[in-house]
C-alpha positions in Angstrom: 138.9 56.4 5.6 141.1 58.6 3.6 139.5 61.6 5.4 140.3 60.0 8.7 144.1 59.5 7.7 144.3 63.1 6.2 142.7 64.6 9.5 145.0 62.5 11.8 148.0 63.5 9.8 147.1 67.1 9.8 146.5 67.1 13.6 149.7 65.1 14.1 147.7 62.5 16.1 148.5 58.8 16.4 146.2 56.0 16.8 146.3 52.4 18.5 143.9 49.7 18.6 143.1 46.7 21.0 140.7 44.4 19.2 138.9 41.2 20.2 136.0 40.1 18.1 137.0 42.1 15.1 140.3 40.0 15.0 142.4 42.8 13.6 139.9 44.0 11.0 139.9 47.5 12.2 143.8 47.5 11.8 143.5 46.0 8.5 141.1 48.6 7.3 143.5 51.5 8.5 146.6 49.9 7.1 145.2 49.3 3.7 145.1 53.2 3.3 148.4 54.6 1.8 149.6 57.0 4.3 148.5 55.1 7.3 152.1 54.6 8.7 152.1 58.4 9.6 149.2 58.0 12.2 148.9 54.3 12.9 151.1 53.2 15.8 150.0 49.7 17.4 147.5 47.1 16.7 146.9 44.4 19.3 144.5 41.5 18.7 143.7 40.3 22.4 141.2 37.5 21.5 141.4 35.3 24.5 140.8 36.4 28.1 144.3 35.4 28.8 145.7 37.9 26.2 143.5 40.6 27.7 144.9 39.7 31.3 148.7 39.3 30.1 149.0 41.6 27.3 146.7 44.4 28.4 146.8 43.9 32.0 143.1 43.7 32.4 142.4 42.7 35.9 141.2 39.0 36.0 138.5 40.0 38.5 137.0 42.3 35.9 136.5 39.5 33.6 135.4 37.0 36.3 132.9 39.5 37.5 131.6 41.2 34.3 132.9 39.1 31.5 135.2 39.8 28.7 132.2 41.4 26.8 131.4 44.2 29.2 131.7 48.1 29.8 134.1 47.5 32.5 136.5 45.1 30.3 136.3 47.5 27.3 137.2 50.5 29.7 140.2 48.6 31.1 141.4 47.6 27.6 141.4 51.1 26.5 143.1 52.7 29.5 145.8 50.0 29.6 146.3 50.2 25.8 146.9 53.9 26.1 149.6 53.2 28.6 151.4 50.8 26.3 150.9 52.5 23.0 151.5 56.3 24.1 149.1 57.1 21.2 146.8 60.2 21.2 143.9 58.2 20.6 143.2 54.6 21.5 140.4 52.3 20.6 139.2 49.0 22.3 136.8 46.5 20.8 135.3 43.5 22.7 132.1 41.7 21.8 130.2 38.7 20.5 130.4 38.2 16.7 128.5 34.8 16.7 127.0 32.8 15.4 127.3 31.1 18.9 128.4 32.4 22.4 125.4 34.8 23.0 123.1 34.7 25.8 119.9 36.5 26.8 121.9 39.1 28.8 124.7 39.1 26.2 123.3 38.4 22.7 125.2 37.9 19.6 125.9 41.2 18.2 126.7 42.9 21.3 129.9 45.0 21.1 131.5 47.5 23.2 133.8 50.1 21.5 136.0 52.1 23.8 137.7 55.5 22.5 140.3 57.3 24.7 141.6 60.7 23.7 143.8 62.4 26.3 141.9 61.9 29.6 138.5 61.4 27.9 137.3 57.9 27.7 133.9 56.9 25.9 132.6 53.3 26.1 130.0 52.8 23.3 127.6 49.7 23.6 126.3 48.5 20.3 124.0 45.9 19.4 124.2 44.7 15.7 120.9 42.5 15.3 120.2 39.8 12.9 123.5 39.9 11.2 126.2 37.2 10.2 129.7 37.1 12.0 131.4 38.9 9.1 128.6 41.5 9.0 128.8 42.1 12.6 132.5 42.5 12.4 132.6 45.0 9.5 129.5 47.2 11.3 131.7 47.2 14.4 134.8 48.3 12.3 132.5 50.9 10.5 131.2 52.3 13.8 134.7 52.4 15.3 136.0 54.4 12.4 133.1 56.8 12.8 133.8 57.3 16.4 137.5 57.7 15.6 136.7 60.5 13.0 134.6 62.3 15.7 137.3 61.9 18.3 139.8 63.4 15.8 138.0 66.5 15.0 
């Protein structure tokens, strides 16, 4: 984490997050590090579909057609976050942390993490199996931080 903050600071990069199933855990992880104020710009917890639609301007038809936990929704979240935040690197997270809410098509532990740097967008589909709500959230944050580190290099 310290490495990430140093790297972002050195490269003068700003980061912002739009989180759903992690509920602000990623923002908390970053802001717990001294010096994060130089790089961390904005953190939104858009937990409800309504928040995704109203705050992040995700088209309600995307949520209606694909669901909030989808490649399409994650992509819209990260694209629209980048417009609001003006950060160099933006991250969006949407998923099912459980223990309820999963289906065969979308099991508990399914998480999409979007990373946008410049014009480049990468949506990562992760499945964290056999874990508790808390461990799914922590695994998601760990994965997001690794993706952030890769994007910052």
